[in-house]
DRENTORKOL-3810 file (N, C-alpha, C; in nm, 4 decimals):
REM DRENTORKOL-3810
@n.u->12.8435; n.v->1.2656; n.w->-11.3119; ca.u->12.8833; ca.v->1.1731; ca.w->-11.2072; c.u->12.9100; c.v->1.2530; c.w->-11.0806
@n.u->12.8601; n.v->1.2033; n.w->-10.9699; ca.u->12.8806; ca.v->1.2765; ca.w->-10.8454; c.u->13.0278; c.v->1.2735; c.w->-10.8056
@n.u->13.0657; n.v->1.3767; n.w->-10.7347; ca.u->13.2057; ca.v->1.3915; ca.w->-10.6937; c.u->13.2486; c.v->1.2781; c.w->-10.5998
@n.u->13.1595; n.v->1.2335; n.w->-10.5146; ca.u->13.1912; ca.v->1.1256; ca.w->-10.4200; c.u->13.2209; c.v->0.9963; c.w->-10.4952
@n.u->13.1371; n.v->0.9626; n.w->-10.5908; ca.u->13.1577; ca.v->0.8407; ca.w->-10.6693; c.u->13.2854; c.v->0.8516; c.w->-10.7507
@n.u->13.3058; n.v->0.9668; n.w->-10.8109; ca.u->13.4262; ca.v->0.9882; ca.w->-10.8902; c.u->13.5519; c.v->0.9702; c.w->-10.8052
@n.u->13.5458; n.v->1.0183; n.w->-10.6827; ca.u->13.6602; ca.v->1.0063; ca.w->-10.5918; c.u->13.6832; c.v->0.8603; c.w->-10.5506
@n.u->13.5737; n.v->0.7903; n.w->-10.5168; ca.u->13.5843; ca.v->0.6494; ca.w->-10.4757; c.u->13.6458; c.v->0.5643; c.w->-10.5862
@n.u->13.5905; n.v->0.5767; n.w->-10.7047; ca.u->13.6379; ca.v->0.4964; ca.w->-10.8175; c.u->13.7761; c.v->0.5436; c.w->-10.8622
@n.u->13.7980; n.v->0.6733; n.w->-10.8626; ca.u->13.9261; ca.v->0.7284; ca.w->-10.9047; c.u->14.0418; c.v->0.6766; c.w->-10.8216
@n.u->14.0197; n.v->0.6626; n.w->-10.6930; ca.u->14.1224; ca.v->0.6091; ca.w->-10.6028; c.u->14.1632; c.v->0.4683; c.w->-10.6461
@n.u->14.0650; n.v->0.3835; n.w->-10.6687; ca.u->14.0946; ca.v->0.2458; ca.w->-10.7084; c.u->14.1491; c.v->0.2364; c.w->-10.8498
@n.u->14.0989; n.v->0.3194; n.w->-10.9383; ca.u->14.1495; ca.v->0.3173; ca.w->-11.0750; c.u->14.2980; c.v->0.3547; c.w->-11.0775
@n.u->14.3361; n.v->0.4534; n.w->-11.0003; ca.u->14.4771; ca.v->0.4924; ca.w->-10.9911; c.u->14.5608; c.v->0.3781; c.w->-10.9353
@n.u->14.5115; n.v->0.3139; n.w->-10.8320; ca.u->14.5822; ca.v->0.2009; ca.w->-10.7722; c.u->14.5981; c.v->0.0873; c.w->-10.8731
@n.u->14.4907; n.v->0.0540; n.w->-10.9450; ca.u->14.4973; ca.v->-0.0535; ca.w->-11.0443; c.u->14.5933; c.v->-0.0190; c.w->-11.1577
@n.u->14.5946; n.v->0.1062; n.w->-11.1983; ca.u->14.6880; ca.v->0.1478; ca.w->-11.3038; c.u->14.8325; c.v->0.1363; c.w->-11.2580
@n.u->14.8583; n.v->0.1706; n.w->-11.1333; ca.u->14.9934; ca.v->0.1561; ca.w->-11.0781; c.u->15.0333; c.v->0.0081; c.w->-11.0742
@n.u->14.9401; n.v->-0.0759; n.w->-11.0329; ca.u->14.9670; ca.v->-0.2201; ca.w->-11.0307; c.u->14.9965; c.v->-0.2694; c.w->-11.1716
@n.u->14.9160; n.v->-0.2233; n.w->-11.2664; ca.u->14.9318; ca.v->-0.2618; ca.w->-11.4072; c.u->15.0713; c.v->-0.2250; c.w->-11.4563
@n.u->15.1105; n.v->-0.1017; n.w->-11.4322; ca.u->15.2399; ca.v->-0.0521; ca.w->-11.4784; c.u->15.3545; c.v->-0.1293; c.w->-11.4150
@n.u->15.3490; n.v->-0.1476; n.w->-11.2834; ca.u->15.4558; ca.v->-0.2194; ca.w->-11.2130; c.u->15.4644; c.v->-0.3640; c.w->-11.2600
@n.u->15.3515; n.v->-0.4289; n.w->-11.2768; ca.u->15.3494; ca.v->-0.5695; ca.w->-11.3184; c.u->15.3978; c.v->-0.5873; c.w->-11.4616
@n.u->15.3584; n.v->-0.4964; n.w->-11.5489; ca.u->15.3950; ca.v->-0.5129; ca.w->-11.6898; c.u->15.5450; c.v->-0.4965; c.w->-11.7117
@n.u->15.6134; n.v->-0.4293; n.w->-11.6217; ca.u->15.7596; ca.v->-0.4183; ca.w->-11.6309; c.u->15.8249; c.v->-0.5552; c.w->-11.6182
@n.u->15.7657; n.v->-0.6411; n.w->-11.5379; ca.u->15.8219; ca.v->-0.7738; ca.w->-11.5129; c.u->15.7619; c.v->-0.8821; c.w->-11.6016
@n.u->15.6326; n.v->-0.8691; n.w->-11.6313; ca.u->15.5618; ca.v->-0.9762; ca.w->-11.7024; c.u->15.5324; c.v->-0.9462; c.w->-11.8485
@n.u->15.5265; n.v->-0.8190; n.w->-11.8845; ca.u->15.4824; ca.v->-0.7800; ca.w->-12.0179; c.u->15.3318; c.v->-0.7613; c.w->-12.0188
@n.u->15.2818; n.v->-0.6820; n.w->-12.1131; ca.u->15.1393; ca.v->-0.6480; ca.w->-12.1139; c.u->15.0490; c.v->-0.7671; c.w->-12.1453
@n.u->15.0942; n.v->-0.8572; n.w->-12.2313; ca.u->15.0121; ca.v->-0.9739; ca.w->-12.2630; c.u->14.9871; c.v->-1.0579; c.w->-12.1379
@n.u->15.0927; n.v->-1.0827; n.w->-12.0621; ca.u->15.0787; ca.v->-1.1628; ca.w->-11.9398; c.u->14.9964; c.v->-1.0907; c.w->-11.8338
@n.u->15.0122; n.v->-0.9599; n.w->-11.8246; ca.u->14.9321; ca.v->-0.8839; ca.w->-11.7284; c.u->14.7850; c.v->-0.8905; c.w->-11.7672
@n.u->14.7549; n.v->-0.8837; n.w->-11.8962; ca.u->14.6165; ca.v->-0.9003; ca.w->-11.9417; c.u->14.5596; c.v->-1.0343; c.w->-11.8968
@n.u->14.6376; n.v->-1.1394; n.w->-11.9130; ca.u->14.5922; ca.v->-1.2722; ca.w->-11.8702; c.u->14.5717; c.v->-1.2787; c.w->-11.7198
@n.u->14.6625; n.v->-1.2156; n.w->-11.6460; ca.u->14.6510; ca.v->-1.2131; ca.w->-11.5004; c.u->14.5241; c.v->-1.1388; c.w->-11.4580
@n.u->14.5001; n.v->-1.0235; n.w->-11.5157; ca.u->14.3795; ca.v->-0.9466; ca.w->-11.4831; c.u->14.2548; c.v->-1.0268; c.w->-11.5201
@n.u->14.2569; n.v->-1.0891; n.w->-11.6359; ca.u->14.1430; ca.v->-1.1705; ca.w->-11.6788; c.u->14.1151; c.v->-1.2821; c.w->-11.5781
@n.u->14.2187; n.v->-1.3471; n.w->-11.5312; ca.u->14.2042; ca.v->-1.4544; ca.w->-11.4326; c.u->14.1448; c.v->-1.4020; c.w->-11.3018
@n.u->14.1967; n.v->-1.2890; n.w->-11.2546; ca.u->14.1480; ca.v->-1.2339; ca.w->-11.1282; c.u->14.0046; c.v->-1.1832; c.w->-11.1432
@n.u->13.9727; n.v->-1.1206; n.w->-11.2545; ca.u->13.8349; ca.v->-1.0767; ca.w->-11.2787; c.u->13.7419; c.v->-1.1976; c.w->-11.2736
@n.u->13.7811; n.v->-1.3058; n.w->-11.3370; ca.u->13.6970; ca.v->-1.4264; ca.w->-11.3362; c.u->13.6762; c.v->-1.4758; c.w->-11.1935
@n.u->13.7834; n.v->-1.4855; n.w->-11.1159; ca.u->13.7710; ca.v->-1.5352; ca.w->-10.9784; c.u->13.6836; c.v->-1.4447; c.w->-10.8927
@n.u->13.7087; n.v->-1.3156; n.w->-10.8988; ca.u->13.6343; ca.v->-1.2212; ca.w->-10.8156; c.u->13.4884; c.v->-1.2126; c.w->-10.8606
@n.u->13.4624; n.v->-1.2329; n.w->-10.9906; ca.u->13.3252; ca.v->-1.2239; ca.w->-11.0418; c.u->13.2352; c.v->-1.3333; c.w->-10.9854
@n.u->13.2926; n.v->-1.4396; n.w->-10.9329; ca.u->13.2118; ca.v->-1.5432; ca.w->-10.8701; c.u->13.1393; c.v->-1.4889; c.w->-10.7472
@n.u->13.1993; n.v->-1.3876; n.w->-10.6847; ca.u->13.1382; ca.v->-1.3237; ca.w->-10.5679; c.u->13.0810; c.v->-1.1852; c.w->-10.6003
@n.u->13.1520; n.v->-1.1110; n.w->-10.6846; ca.u->13.1122; ca.v->-0.9743; ca.w->-10.7204; c.u->13.1027; c.v->-0.9633; c.w->-10.8718
@n.u->12.9853; n.v->-0.9828; n.w->-10.9259; ca.u->12.9634; ca.v->-0.9823; ca.w->-11.0712; c.u->13.0040; c.v->-0.8489; c.w->-11.1351
@n.u->12.9931; n.v->-0.7400; n.w->-11.0597; ca.u->13.0233; ca.v->-0.6063; ca.w->-11.1127; c.u->13.1689; c.v->-0.5899; c.w->-11.1530
@n.u->13.2585; n.v->-0.6741; n.w->-11.1023; ca.u->13.4004; ca.v->-0.6619; ca.w->-11.1389; c.u->13.4183; c.v->-0.6847; c.w->-11.2888
@n.u->13.3220; n.v->-0.7506; n.w->-11.3516; ca.u->13.3290; ca.v->-0.7734; ca.w->-11.4960; c.u->13.3166; c.v->-0.6423; c.w->-11.5752
@n.u->13.2774; n.v->-0.5352; n.w->-11.5092; ca.u->13.2701; ca.v->-0.4043; ca.w->-11.5741; c.u->13.4077; c.v->-0.3388; c.w->-11.5874
@n.u->13.5058; n.v->-0.3962; n.w->-11.5220; ca.u->13.6418; ca.v->-0.3455; ca.w->-11.5320; c.u->13.6895; c.v->-0.3637; c.w->-11.6761
@n.u->13.7374; n.v->-0.2572; n.w->-11.7353; ca.u->13.7846; ca.v->-0.2636; ca.w->-11.8739; c.u->13.9374; c.v->-0.2682; c.w->-11.8726
@n.u->13.9931; n.v->-0.3566; n.w->-11.9519; ca.u->14.1382; ca.v->-0.3698; ca.w->-11.9581; c.u->14.1789; c.v->-0.4206; c.w->-12.0951
@n.u->14.2934; n.v->-0.3723; n.w->-12.1401; ca.u->14.3526; ca.v->-0.4178; ca.w->-12.2647; c.u->14.5007; c.v->-0.3843; c.w->-12.2592
@n.u->14.5686; n.v->-0.3891; n.w->-12.3729; ca.u->14.7126; ca.v->-0.3659; ca.w->-12.3749; c.u->14.7499; c.v->-0.2243; c.w->-12.3298
@n.u->14.6528; n.v->-0.1338; n.w->-12.3244; ca.u->14.6792; ca.v->0.0045; ca.w->-12.2828; c.u->14.6583; c.v->0.0290; c.w->-12.1340
@n.u->14.6031; n.v->-0.0680; n.w->-12.0629; ca.u->14.5834; ca.v->-0.0507; ca.w->-11.9193; c.u->14.4426; c.v->-0.0821; c.w->-11.8739
@n.u->14.4038; n.v->-0.0193; n.w->-11.7629; ca.u->14.2777; ca.v->-0.0490; ca.w->-11.6951; c.u->14.1935; c.v->0.0773; c.w->-11.6845
@n.u->14.0623; n.v->0.0598; n.w->-11.6969; ca.u->13.9689; ca.v->0.1708; ca.w->-11.6792; c.u->13.8494; c.v->0.1233; c.w->-11.5957
@n.u->13.8038; n.v->0.2112; n.w->-11.5093; ca.u->13.6880; ca.v->0.1821; ca.w->-11.4247; c.u->13.5656; c.v->0.2640; c.w->-11.4647
@n.u->13.5636; n.v->0.3170; n.w->-11.5856; ca.u->13.4559; ca.v->0.4057; ca.w->-11.6296; c.u->13.3180; c.v->0.3383; c.w->-11.6214
@n.u->13.3070; n.v->0.2152; n.w->-11.6700; ca.u->13.1775; ca.v->0.1459; ca.w->-11.6658; c.u->13.1356; c.v->0.1169; c.w->-11.5221
@n.u->13.2330; n.v->0.0874; n.w->-11.4374; ca.u->13.2031; ca.v->0.0612; ca.w->-11.2974; c.u->13.1532; c.v->0.1886; c.w->-11.2288
@n.u->13.2123; n.v->0.3013; n.w->-11.2632; ca.u->13.1681; ca.v->0.4293; ca.w->-11.2074; c.u->13.0235; c.v->0.4573; c.w->-11.2470
@n.u->12.9889; n.v->0.4279; n.w->-11.3713; ca.u->12.8510; ca.v->0.4474; ca.w->-11.4173; c.u->12.7556; c.v->0.3574; c.w->-11.3398
@n.u->12.7954; n.v->0.2337; n.w->-11.3154; ca.u->12.7102; ca.v->0.1407; ca.w->-11.2389; c.u->12.6953; c.v->0.1876; c.w->-11.0947
@n.u->12.8024; n.v->0.2401; n.w->-11.0390; ca.u->12.7977; ca.v->0.2902; ca.w->-10.9018; c.u->12.7054; c.v->0.4114; c.w->-10.8916
@n.u->12.7010; n.v->0.4897; n.w->-10.9972; ca.u->12.6093; ca.v->0.6040; ca.w->-11.0030; c.u->12.4648; c.v->0.5541; c.w->-10.9948
@n.u->12.4360; n.v->0.4425; n.w->-11.0635; ca.u->12.3019; ca.v->0.3825; ca.w->-11.0617; c.u->12.2716; c.v->0.3169; c.w->-10.9276
@n.u->12.3726; n.v->0.2535; n.w->-10.8688; ca.u->12.3544; ca.v->0.1798; ca.w->-10.7441; c.u->12.4683; c.v->0.2127; c.w->-10.6482
@n.u->12.4543; n.v->0.3191; n.w->-10.5689; ca.u->12.5628; ca.v->0.3611; ca.w->-10.4802; c.u->12.5914; c.v->0.2634; c.w->-10.3657
@n.u->12.5087; n.v->0.1601; n.w->-10.3502; ca.u->12.5296; ca.v->0.0634; ca.w->-10.2422; c.u->12.6191; c.v->-0.0534; c.w->-10.2822
@n.u->12.6736; n.v->-0.0507; n.w->-10.4028; ca.u->12.7636; ca.v->-0.1583; ca.w->-10.4436; c.u->12.8817; c.v->-0.1659; c.w->-10.3464
@n.u->12.9232; n.v->-0.2855; n.w->-10.3110; ca.u->13.0353; ca.v->-0.3020; ca.w->-10.2171; c.u->13.1704; c.v->-0.2812; c.w->-10.2866
@n.u->13.1926; n.v->-0.1605; n.w->-10.3348; ca.u->13.3104; ca.v->-0.1301; ca.w->-10.4161; c.u->13.4404; c.v->-0.1575; c.w->-10.3414
@n.u->13.4493; n.v->-0.1127; n.w->-10.2174; ca.u->13.5732; ca.v->-0.1303; ca.w->-10.1427; c.u->13.6068; c.v->-0.2779; c.w->-10.1262
@n.u->13.5092; n.v->-0.3578; n.w->-10.0851; ca.u->13.5326; ca.v->-0.5018; ca.w->-10.0671; c.u->13.5718; c.v->-0.5680; c.w->-10.1987
@n.u->13.5029; n.v->-0.5313; n.w->-10.3045; ca.u->13.5288; ca.v->-0.5901; ca.w->-10.4353; c.u->13.6713; c.v->-0.5584; c.w->-10.4820
@n.u->13.7113; n.v->-0.4321; n.w->-10.4730; ca.u->13.8453; ca.v->-0.3946; ca.w->-10.5173; c.u->13.9532; c.v->-0.4543; c.w->-10.4271
@n.u->13.9292; n.v->-0.4582; n.w->-10.2982; ca.u->14.0300; ca.v->-0.5156; ca.w->-10.2091; c.u->14.0470; c.v->-0.6650; c.w->-10.2367
@n.u->13.9380; n.v->-0.7336; n.w->-10.2668; ca.u->13.9478; ca.v->-0.8752; ca.w->-10.3023; c.u->14.0260; c.v->-0.8906; c.w->-10.4324
@n.u->13.9973; n.v->-0.8045; n.w->-10.5300; ca.u->14.0690; ca.v->-0.8077; ca.w->-10.6570; c.u->14.2185; c.v->-0.7845; c.w->-10.6348
@n.u->14.2520; n.v->-0.6803; n.w->-10.5623; ca.u->14.3921; ca.v->-0.6441; ca.w->-10.5403; c.u->14.4658; c.v->-0.7523; c.w->-10.4627
@n.u->14.4032; n.v->-0.8040; n.w->-10.3594; ca.u->14.4659; ca.v->-0.9095; ca.w->-10.2791; c.u->14.4932; c.v->-1.0328; c.w->-10.3635
@n.u->14.3966; n.v->-1.0741; n.w->-10.4415; ca.u->14.4134; ca.v->-1.1927; ca.w->-10.5271; c.u->14.5195; c.v->-1.1685; c.w->-10.6342
@n.u->14.5203; n.v->-1.0504; n.w->-10.6912; ca.u->14.6186; ca.v->-1.0139; ca.w->-10.7929; c.u->14.7601; c.v->-1.0255; c.w->-10.7357
@n.u->14.7813; n.v->-0.9688; n.w->-10.6177; ca.u->14.9136; ca.v->-0.9725; ca.w->-10.5546; c.u->14.9523; c.v->-1.1157; c.w->-10.5173
@n.u->14.8575; n.v->-1.1966; n.w->-10.4738; ca.u->14.8869; ca.v->-1.3371; ca.w->-10.4422; c.u->14.9379; c.v->-1.4117; c.w->-10.5650
@n.u->14.8706; n.v->-1.3948; n.w->-10.6765; ca.u->14.9129; ca.v->-1.4617; ca.w->-10.8000; c.u->15.0455; c.v->-1.4042; c.w->-10.8480
@n.u->15.0602; n.v->-1.2752; n.w->-10.8396; ca.u->15.1848; ca.v->-1.2093; ca.w->-10.8782; c.u->15.3023; c.v->-1.2644; c.w->-10.7969
@n.u->15.2802; n.v->-1.2886; n.w->-10.6707; ca.u->15.3852; ca.v->-1.3441; ca.w->-10.5846; c.u->15.4291; c.v->-1.4812; c.w->-10.6342
@n.u->15.3342; n.v->-1.5615; n.w->-10.6797; ca.u->15.3706; ca.v->-1.6931; ca.w->-10.7323; c.u->15.4483; c.v->-1.6814; c.w->-10.8631
@n.u->15.4124; n.v->-1.5837; n.w->-10.9445; ca.u->15.4785; ca.v->-1.5668; ca.w->-11.0742; c.u->15.6174; c.v->-1.5047; c.w->-11.0625
@n.u->15.6297; n.v->-1.4041; n.w->-10.9790; ca.u->15.7552; ca.v->-1.3288; ca.w->-10.9690; c.u->15.8398; c.v->-1.3676; c.w->-10.8492
@n.u->15.7819; n.v->-1.4386; n.w->-10.7578; ca.u->15.8481; ca.v->-1.4666; ca.w->-10.6316; c.u->15.7990; c.v->-1.3666; c.w->-10.5289
@n.u->15.7966; n.v->-1.4092; n.w->-10.4050; ca.u->15.7412; ca.v->-1.3257; ca.w->-10.2991; c.u->15.8196; c.v->-1.1969; c.w->-10.2790
@n.u->15.9495; n.v->-1.2033; n.w->-10.2958; ca.u->16.0318; ca.v->-1.0842; ca.w->-10.2727; c.u->15.9960; c.v->-0.9717; c.w->-10.3696
@n.u->15.9891; n.v->-1.0025; n.w->-10.4978; ca.u->15.9571; ca.v->-0.9012; ca.w->-10.5993; c.u->15.8132; c.v->-0.8515; c.w->-10.5820
@n.u->15.7197; n.v->-0.9427; n.w->-10.5554; ca.u->15.5806; ca.v->-0.9026; ca.w->-10.5344; c.u->15.5679; c.v->-0.8163; c.w->-10.4098
@n.u->15.6447; n.v->-0.8465; n.w->-10.3080; ca.u->15.6419; ca.v->-0.7666; ca.w->-10.1854; c.u->15.6938; c.v->-0.6248; c.w->-10.2117
@n.u->15.7946; n.v->-0.6124; n.w->-10.2970; ca.u->15.8445; ca.v->-0.4792; ca.w->-10.3348; c.u->15.7326; c.v->-0.3979; c.w->-10.4003
@n.u->15.6609; n.v->-0.4608; n.w->-10.4912; ca.u->15.5512; ca.v->-0.3927; ca.w->-10.5599; c.u->15.4417; c.v->-0.3566; c.w->-10.4603
@n.u->15.4059; n.v->-0.4504; n.w->-10.3740; ca.u->15.3006; ca.v->-0.4258; ca.w->-10.2753; c.u->15.3392; c.v->-0.3112; c.w->-10.1816
@n.u->15.4638; n.v->-0.3076; n.w->-10.1358; ca.u->15.5076; ca.v->-0.2009; ca.w->-10.0456; c.u->15.5029; c.v->-0.0655; c.w->-10.1143
@n.u->15.5461; n.v->-0.0612; n.w->-10.2387; ca.u->15.5435; ca.v->0.0646; ca.w->-10.3136; c.u->15.3997; c.v->0.1141; c.w->-10.3271
@n.u->15.3109; n.v->0.0244; n.w->-10.3631; ca.u->15.1707; ca.v->0.0620; ca.w->-10.3778; c.u->15.1101; c.v->0.0997; c.w->-10.2434
@n.u->15.1467; n.v->0.0255; n.w->-10.1394; ca.u->15.0944; ca.v->0.0516; ca.w->-10.0064; c.u->15.1360; c.v->0.1904; c.w->-9.9588
@n.u->15.2595; n.v->0.2296; n.w->-9.9853; ca.u->15.3070; ca.v->0.3633; ca.w->-9.9485; c.u->15.2268; c.v->0.4705; c.w->-10.0203
@n.u->15.1991; n.v->0.4479; n.w->-10.1465; ca.u->15.1277; ca.v->0.5468; ca.w->-10.2264; c.u->14.9796; c.v->0.5551; c.w->-10.1930
@n.u->14.9245; n.v->0.4486; n.w->-10.1382; ca.u->14.7806; ca.v->0.4460; ca.w->-10.1143; c.u->14.7457; c.v->0.4230; c.w->-9.9681
@n.u->14.8252; n.v->0.4785; n.w->-9.8809; ca.u->14.7951; ca.v->0.4909; ca.w->-9.7380; c.u->14.7495; c.v->0.3624; c.w->-9.6693
@n.u->14.8181; n.v->0.2535; n.w->-9.6959; ca.u->14.7924; ca.v->0.1315; ca.w->-9.6226; c.u->14.6757; c.v->0.0486; c.w->-9.6693
@n.u->14.6142; n.v->0.0796; n.w->-9.7817; ca.u->14.4979; ca.v->0.0028; ca.w->-9.8284; c.u->14.5284; c.v->-0.1458; c.w->-9.8441
@n.u->14.6461; n.v->-0.1786; n.w->-9.8975; ca.u->14.6782; ca.v->-0.3186; ca.w->-9.9208; c.u->14.7028; c.v->-0.3919; c.w->-9.7906
@n.u->14.7736; n.v->-0.3292; n.w->-9.6971; ca.u->14.7981; ca.v->-0.3930; ca.w->-9.5687; c.u->14.6664; c.v->-0.4170; c.w->-9.4946
@n.u->14.5778; n.v->-0.3211; n.w->-9.5010; ca.u->14.4483; ca.v->-0.3353; ca.w->-9.4347; c.u->14.3700; c.v->-0.4512; c.w->-9.4945
@n.u->14.3798; n.v->-0.4691; n.w->-9.6257; ca.u->14.3043; ca.v->-0.5767; ca.w->-9.6908; c.u->14.3603; c.v->-0.7137; c.w->-9.6561
@n.u->14.4868; n.v->-0.7188; n.w->-9.6170; ca.u->14.5502; ca.v->-0.8456; ca.w->-9.5824; c.u->14.5477; c.v->-0.8706; c.w->-9.4334
@n.u->14.4926; n.v->-0.7770; n.w->-9.3569; ca.u->14.4823; ca.v->-0.7936; ca.w->-9.2131; c.u->14.6130; c.v->-0.7677; c.w->-9.1411
@n.u->14.7015; n.v->-0.6903; n.w->-9.1990; ca.u->14.8304; ca.v->-0.6610; ca.w->-9.1359; c.u->14.8173; c.v->-0.5449; c.w->-9.0409
END
């Protein structure tokens, strides 16, 4: 796998794992699985490749997506992940309340240099 692809996917995989960990503290792993499944379904209506995201009670992996990106480097990975993350946080806000979801979003935003704020147009 090329270093560029590994870096692109690795960034998002780390972000998704952080989201997974933070969310499961409040919702539990079963509920987080359902939430991820719901968001994957919604995002797949526009970006079919999001279905390559692997998730279970142990967390999230982007390995299959990285392989697909190796085959097709023109995949709109950034747009797809930002749509996934934005939708995930929106649903999380409804489940946990905006205050708790905002805490999670701010923590993630600090760790990932404003990616979430940029995706929300802030």
